[in-house]
Backbone as a ProteinNet text record, in pm:
[ID]
protein_1_A
[PRIMARY]
MAVANFPALQFKTCDIFRSTPKCFKLLPLQKTNLFVKTFVVEAKANTRTDSAKIRNRRMLKKFNGTPRRPRLSVFCSEKQLYAMLVDDKNKKCLFYGSTLQKSIRDDPTCTTIDAAKRVGEELVKACIDLNINEISYYDRNGFARGERMQAFEIAISNYGFLPT
[TERTIARY]
252.1	390.5	397.8	481.1	493.6	612.7	598.1	704.9	750.6	881.6	937.2	1028.9	1017.8	1102.6	1200.9	1329	1434.4	1517.9	1534.6	1621.7	1767.9	1849.5	1991.8	2057.3	2158.6	2229.3	2314.7	2317.8	2395.5	2510.9	2628	2746	2817.5	2874.7	2962.5	3104.2	3192.8	3331.2	3393.3	3343.8	3399.7	3356.2	3240.8	3198.4	3283.4	3324.1	3402	3549.8	3602.1	3742.9	3749.7	3791.9	3795.7	3906	3996.6	4110.7	4078.9	3976	3948	3866.7	3905.7	3835	3702.9	3694.8	3572.8	3475.4	3351.5	3246.9	3162	3152.3	3063.1	2998.7	2890.3	2813.9	2884.1	2892.5	2953.5	2851.9	2729.6	2624.3	2509.7	2454.5	2341.3	2216.1	2127.4	2002.2	1908.6	1871.7	1781	1703.5	1589.5	1509.7	1526.2	1549.8	1563	1439.1	1392.3	1274.1	1318.7	1281.4	1307.8	1174.3	1169.2	1047.3	1057.3	961.6	958	845.9	881.4	784.3	762.2	638.2	608.6	618.6	662.3	679.5	560.6	485.1	365	386.2	362.5	371.9	230.4	197.8	65.7	79.8	5.9	8.8	-111.4	-86.5	-193.6	-229.6	-352.2	-397.9	-421.4	-387.9	-411	-560	-604.5	-742.3	-752.8	-872.4	-891.9	-826.6	-835	-775.2	-623.8	-569.8	-424.5	-368.9	-432.3	-381.3	-393.8	-496.2	-510	-400.4	-366.2	-258.4	-123.6	-101.6	23.2	32.7	-78.1	-81.4	-53.2	-106.6	-85.1	61.6	126	268	353.5	316.1	389	373.7	255.3	233.1	307.1	324.1	394.8	540.5	597.8	735.6	747.7	641.7	645.8	612.9	518.2	469.8	512.6	598.4	641.6	596.7	553.8	507.5	621.7	604.3	699.1	623.3	692.5	619.6	518.2	544.2	451.4	345.7	378.7	283.5	282.6	213	213.8	124.1	143	59.8	-57.7	-177.4	-297.8	-329.3	-312.7	-338	-466.6	-559	-688.5	-709.2	-744	-775.7	-918.5	-995.1	-1134.8	-1157.4	-1180.6	-1209.6	-1358.8	-1407	-1549.1	-1639.2	-1589.2	-1674.3	-1619.8	-1489.7	-1429.4	-1349.3	-1307.2	-1223.6	-1106.7	-987.4	-865.5	-796.4	-752.7	-687	-559.5	-454.8	-326.2	-267.8	-205.9	-121.3	22.2	93.1	224.7	331.1	436.2	555.4	657.4	669.1	759.1	905.2	933.5	1072.3	1134.1	1059.6	1108.2	1052.5	970.6	907.6	826.5	734.2	650.1	504.5	420	275.7	234	185.8	149	10.3	-79.6	-215.2	-265.8	-339.2	-405.1	-546.4	-642.1	-780.1	-854	-944.1	-1025.1	-1165.6	-1254.7	-1393.1	-1407.2	-1302.1	-1305.2	-1271	-1216.1	-1172.7	-1292.7	-1279.2	-1389.9	-1421.3	-1320.4	-1344.3	-1430.7	-1423.4	-1503	-1638.6	-1642.6	-1761.3	-1862.1	-1815	-1902.2	-1994.1	-1946.7	-2026.1	-2103.6	-2231.1	-2318.7	-2289.5	-2339	-2311.3	-2366.2	-2294	-2329.3	-2297	-2336.9	-2305.8	-2163.4	-2115	-1978	-1966.4	-2074.4	-2069.8	-2055.5	-2129.2	-2114.1	-1976.5	-1928.1	-1795.6	-1687.5	-1704.6	-1608.2	-1606.6	-1723.6	-1729.4	-1658.2	-1675	-1606.6	-1455.4	-1411	-1266	-1211.7	-1286.2	-1244.5	-1237.7	-1333.9	-1332.8	-1215.6	-1184.8	-1068.6	-938.4	-932.8	-814.7	-794.6	-903.6	-896	-847.1	-896.2	-850.1	-701.1	-656.1	-514	-428.3	-478.6	-403.7	-392.9	-496.8	-491.7	-390.3	-387.5	-290.8	-146.6	-126.5	8.5	49.1	-39.3	-13.1	10.9	-75.3	-68.5	-181.1	-143.7	-242.8	-279.5	-192.5	-220.5	-152.4	-200.2	-140.7	-71.6	29.1	101.7	26.9	-39.8	-106	-216.2	-331.9	-443.5	-439	-400.7	-374.6	-491.8	-573.2	-687	-649.4	-524.7	-474.9	-544.8	-588.5	-649.7	-794.6	-855.9	-993.2	-1091.3	-1208.2	-1313.1	-1379.3	-1451.8	-1519	-1653.3	-1664.6	-1790.9	-1858.3	-1960.3	-2033.5	-1946.4	-1866.5	-1779.6	-1670.9	-1615.1	-1509.9	-1566.2	-1688.4	-1749.7	-1776.8	-1824.2	-1848.5	-1718.4	-1610.3	-1478.8	-1429.8	-1446.8	-1399.2	-1475.3	-1604.1	-1682.3	-1630.1	-1597.1	-1548.3	-1413.7	-1324.5	-1192.4	-1191.2	-1288.4	-1290.9	-1339.8	-1416.8	-1458.7	-1338.8	-1233.6	-1110.8	-1024.6	-1044.1	-967.9	-859.9	-865.3	-763.7	-785.3	-908.9	-937.3	-981	-937.6	-986.6	-1133.2	-1208.4	-1351.9	-1382.9
-93.6	-88.1	-29.4	71.2	137.5	79.4	70.8	17.5	129.1	150.8	253.1	184.9	220.9	164.3	270.2	237.1	325.6	251	307.8	240.1	259	158.3	167.2	265.4	333.3	429.1	353.9	404	339.4	430.7	374.7	447.1	361.4	427.5	359.3	393.4	297.2	322.7	432.4	447.1	553	690	698.3	825.1	861.8	759.3	784.8	799.9	699.3	700.7	729	844.5	882.7	809.6	750.3	690.7	555.4	486.2	354	368.8	301.5	317.7	242.4	131.4	52	100.8	107.8	147.8	26	-7.5	-114.9	-74.3	-142.9	-106.1	-155.8	-66.2	-102.5	-174.2	-124.9	-187.3	-227	-342.9	-381.8	-303	-286.6	-215.6	-307.2	-261	-339.3	-244.3	-290.4	-210.9	-270.1	-182.6	-228.5	-184.6	-270.6	-242.1	-211.2	-96.9	-60.9	-60.7	-133.2	-140.1	-37.6	49.3	151.9	116.2	97.3	60.9	181.7	217.8	333.4	295.7	390	370.3	432.2	350.9	397.1	380.8	487.7	484.3	487	386.1	379.4	396.4	488.8	512.7	443.8	372.4	304.2	387.4	428.9	507.4	415.1	462.9	384.1	379.7	264	254.9	318.7	332.6	400.6	324	190.9	113.6	114.1	112.6	116.5	246.8	357.3	485.5	496.4	437.7	440.3	358.1	245.8	163.1	231.7	298.6	372.2	485.6	554.9	663.9	610.4	491.9	432.2	396.4	339.4	304.9	430.1	539.9	664.7	719.8	704.1	752.9	668.4	538.8	452.2	492.7	555	602	717.6	795.5	912.4	879.9	788.5	761.1	622.3	616.4	488.9	483.6	364.6	347.8	326.5	373.1	351.7	279.8	233.1	165.6	255.3	385	477	531.2	541.9	590.5	492.6	380.1	280.5	322.4	253.1	273.7	176.8	227.1	143.7	105.2	-21.3	-70.6	-152.3	-115.7	-183.6	-232.1	-358.9	-417.4	-469.4	-436.7	-476.8	-557.4	-687.7	-770.7	-761.9	-848.4	-843.1	-879.3	-966.8	-1011.9	-980.1	-959.6	-947.2	-818.3	-789.4	-674.2	-720.7	-671.8	-707.7	-579.1	-570.1	-449.8	-489.1	-406.4	-430.8	-299.5	-302.4	-193	-235.3	-158.8	-199.6	-102.8	-160.4	-85.2	-107.5	-12	-28	-17	51.3	68.6	-64.8	-142.3	-273	-389.3	-357.7	-458.3	-558.6	-506.9	-590.7	-550.8	-649.5	-626.3	-620.5	-505.2	-487.8	-542.1	-537.1	-587.4	-636.7	-747.8	-798.1	-840.5	-797.3	-837.9	-845.9	-941.1	-953.5	-998.4	-983.9	-1025.9	-1177.4	-1248.3	-1395	-1460.1	-1384	-1441.6	-1489.8	-1609.1	-1669.2	-1591.6	-1533	-1456.9	-1333.2	-1279.6	-1162.9	-1205.8	-1315	-1355.7	-1435.9	-1512.5	-1610.6	-1555.3	-1465.5	-1427.9	-1299.4	-1292.2	-1381.3	-1363.8	-1452.9	-1447.9	-1318.1	-1264.4	-1133	-1123.9	-1014.9	-990.1	-937.1	-925.8	-876	-728.6	-653.8	-512	-498.2	-579.5	-577.6	-630	-730.1	-783.9	-679.4	-597.3	-491	-388.2	-359.8	-268.5	-328.7	-459	-526.8	-529.2	-540.8	-535.9	-399.7	-293.2	-159.7	-146.1	-204.6	-199.3	-278.5	-393.8	-472.5	-397.1	-323.2	-243.2	-134.5	-72.2	31.8	-28.5	-146.8	-213.3	-245.6	-292.3	-324.3	-197.8	-86.5	39.4	90.2	71.2	111.7	25.7	-105.5	-194.8	-161.7	-122	-91.8	53.4	133.6	274.7	353.7	332.3	403.4	506.4	633.8	741.5	792.1	771.9	819.3	728.2	735.9	658	754.3	703	790.5	806.7	701.5	707.5	603.1	642.5	549.7	502.6	377.8	321.8	233.5	282.8	204.9	122.7	125.4	51.4	93.2	215.5	266.5	227.1	163.9	118.4	225	226.3	320	274.8	365.2	332.8	264.9	140.5	68.1	63.9	-19.6	-28.1	-84.3	-188	-247	-149.4	-77.7	19.3	134.5	177.1	284.6	240.2	116.1	65.3	57.5	16.1	8.9	149.3	244.4	380.4	449.3	421.2	480.8	431.4	302.7	245.2	304.6	327.6	380	532.8	599.7	746	789.4	704.3	736.4	743.9	669.4	672.2	792.5	847.8	966.5	938.8	822.6	793.4	869.6	885.8	949.6	1093.3	1185.1	1322.4	1329.9	1412.9	1424.2	1515.5
-3592.5	-3629.8	-3770.5	-3789.2	-3918.5	-3994.5	-4125.5	-4210.5	-4303	-4309.7	-4398.2	-4498.7	-4622.1	-4728	-4774.3	-4769.7	-4816.7	-4919.8	-5038.3	-5135.1	-5096.6	-5123.6	-5093.4	-5190.2	-5143.3	-5228.1	-5330.6	-5450.9	-5556.1	-5597	-5598.9	-5645.2	-5748.3	-5839.9	-5933.5	-5893.1	-5906.6	-5868.1	-5952.8	-6072.7	-6155.8	-6107.4	-6031.3	-5974.8	-5854	-5777.3	-5656.7	-5692.2	-5762.8	-5801.2	-5951.6	-5993.2	-6132.8	-6209.2	-6140.1	-6208.9	-6271.4	-6223.1	-6279.6	-6406.1	-6512.9	-6640	-6641.8	-6571.4	-6575.2	-6469.1	-6503.3	-6408.7	-6377.6	-6252.6	-6209.6	-6077.4	-6046.2	-5928.3	-5801.8	-5705.3	-5578.5	-5489.3	-5483.9	-5405	-5496.8	-5478	-5561.5	-5521	-5615.4	-5589.6	-5509.5	-5391.1	-5306.5	-5217.3	-5171	-5079	-4939.6	-4844.1	-4706.3	-4629.5	-4544.9	-4462	-4319.1	-4269.4	-4130.8	-4056.3	-3947.4	-3867.6	-3755.3	-3748.8	-3645.9	-3549.4	-3421.8	-3319.1	-3228.8	-3209.6	-3126.9	-2980.1	-2898.5	-2755.3	-2683.1	-2610.8	-2542.2	-2392.6	-2317.3	-2171.7	-2116.4	-2035.4	-1974.7	-1824.5	-1768.6	-1625.4	-1561.8	-1451.6	-1380.7	-1258.1	-1251.8	-1137.3	-1019.6	-901.4	-780.5	-749.9	-708.1	-663.6	-526	-477.7	-350.1	-235.1	-237.8	-128.9	-138.5	-260.3	-273.5	-218.2	-250.6	-204.4	-51.8	7.4	153.2	219.1	159.3	214.8	201.4	88.4	68.8	170.3	191.8	288.1	429.2	461.1	592.2	612.7	511.2	523	542	476.8	490.9	633	692.3	827.9	931.1	903.4	998.1	1013.2	910.5	921.3	1019.2	1033.4	1120.2	1265.4	1287.9	1422.5	1465.9	1565.4	1621.3	1766.9	1807.7	1944.4	2041.4	2162.9	2271.7	2384.1	2487	2595.8	2666.7	2676.6	2742.3	2646.3	2517	2415.2	2298.2	2311.2	2203.4	2086.6	1976.7	1858.3	1866.3	1841.9	1842.7	1698.9	1666.8	1532.1	1532.4	1443.7	1436.4	1293.9	1281.2	1151.4	1156.5	1055.9	1052.2	924.4	938.1	821.4	792	704.6	670.2	787.4	877.1	987.5	1125.8	1140.2	1272.9	1285.2	1409	1439.2	1524.2	1494.4	1566.1	1609	1734.3	1785.8	1859.4	1841.1	1906.4	1954.1	2070.9	2116.6	2088.7	2007.3	1959.9	2010.3	2068.3	2105.8	1994.6	1902.9	1788.6	1828	1936.2	1978.1	2020.5	2099.2	2145.4	2063.7	1962.8	1876	1958.1	2039.3	2123.4	2107.1	2124.1	2126.3	2273.3	2317.9	2458.7	2490.2	2392.2	2410.5	2276.1	2279.2	2159.3	2197.1	2117.3	2139.5	2008.1	1998.3	1876.8	1914.3	1819.3	1843.3	1836.8	1806.2	1802	1936.6	2028.1	2154.8	2235	2290.4	2365.3	2492.2	2553.9	2676.5	2649.1	2531.5	2494.1	2438.8	2367.1	2292	2374.9	2473.4	2537.7	2646.3	2727	2844	2822.3	2811.7	2734.3	2585.5	2503.7	2360.1	2301.6	2203.9	2152.1	2002.8	1942.6	1800.9	1789.8	1666.9	1648.6	1685.4	1672.8	1710.4	1861.9	1936.3	2082.1	2123.4	2050.4	2080.6	2053.1	1949	1919.5	2032.2	2087.7	2201.3	2322.1	2341.9	2453.1	2433.3	2307.8	2279.1	2320.5	2290.2	2332.3	2482.9	2553.2	2700	2757.6	2697.5	2740.8	2715.4	2604.7	2573.7	2678.7	2721.6	2824.8	2956.3	2993.4	3116.4	3109.1	2992.7	2976.6	2985.5	2932.8	2940	3083.4	3161.3	3301.4	3375.8	3347.6	3412.8	3372.7	3246.6	3196.3	3219.8	3283.1	3311.9	3182.3	3084.8	2957.3	2955.3	2934.1	2935.7	2797.5	2699.7	2564.6	2462.9	2339.3	2231.2	2135.7	2064.9	1972.4	1841.2	1796.1	1666	1661.1	1611.7	1593.8	1449.4	1430.6	1298.4	1257.6	1161.8	1112.4	989.5	949.1	832.6	703.9	695.8	574.2	554.6	653.5	637.9	684.6	622.7	660.6	790.5	851.2	976.8	948.7	992.3	981.7	1117.2	1129.9	1257.1	1369	1335.6	1437.4	1480	1381.8	1412.1	1496.8	1469.8	1547.9	1691.1	1708.8	1844.2	1922.8	1857.3	1920.9	1957.6	1866	1889.9	2002.9	2014.7	2124.1	2258.5	2265.8	2391.6	2432.1	2335.1	2372.6	2382.7	2318.2	2329.3	2467.4	2534.9	2671.3	2766	2735.3	2815.9	2778.6	2659.6	2618	2515.8	2451.7	2350.1	2220.6	2181.2	2053.1	2074.8	1987.6	1999.7	1963.7	2032.5	2007.5	1892.1
[MASK]
++++++++++++++++++++++++++++++++++++++++++++++++++++++++++++++++++++++++++++++++++++++++++++++++++++++++++++++++++++++++++++++++++++++++++++++++++++++++++++++++++++

């Protein structure tokens, strides 16, 4: 913070008004302090995950799912994978599958990568039952492709959902 000192202006009444015979000070001599504060603008750069999420939200405005061409939304946490077929027009979830489901995980017990592949196979079966031939948008929620995501994508690309 910078400090500037300016002395107050001094006038005598006899300097301003020539008609008065007596001269006296109109303003007392004093120093005034003005504090000048600088204005700093700081820009925060988006991290890589923030920009991916922003990009994903922007894409969701363009691609909306319909009953015949739903949006495939996949979320991959640190340990599990979750997949949904979403009809945005009617606000309905047409299919939901995750690697946590007992029907996918139990017969026989498997790793999460094998379970992700089974989720993809279950998604393909549900699409055949619902007479769905294509999806409007494959939504990875801005996440990179890991081992579970690759196993899931291989299972659904065999049906023709993903471009090769």
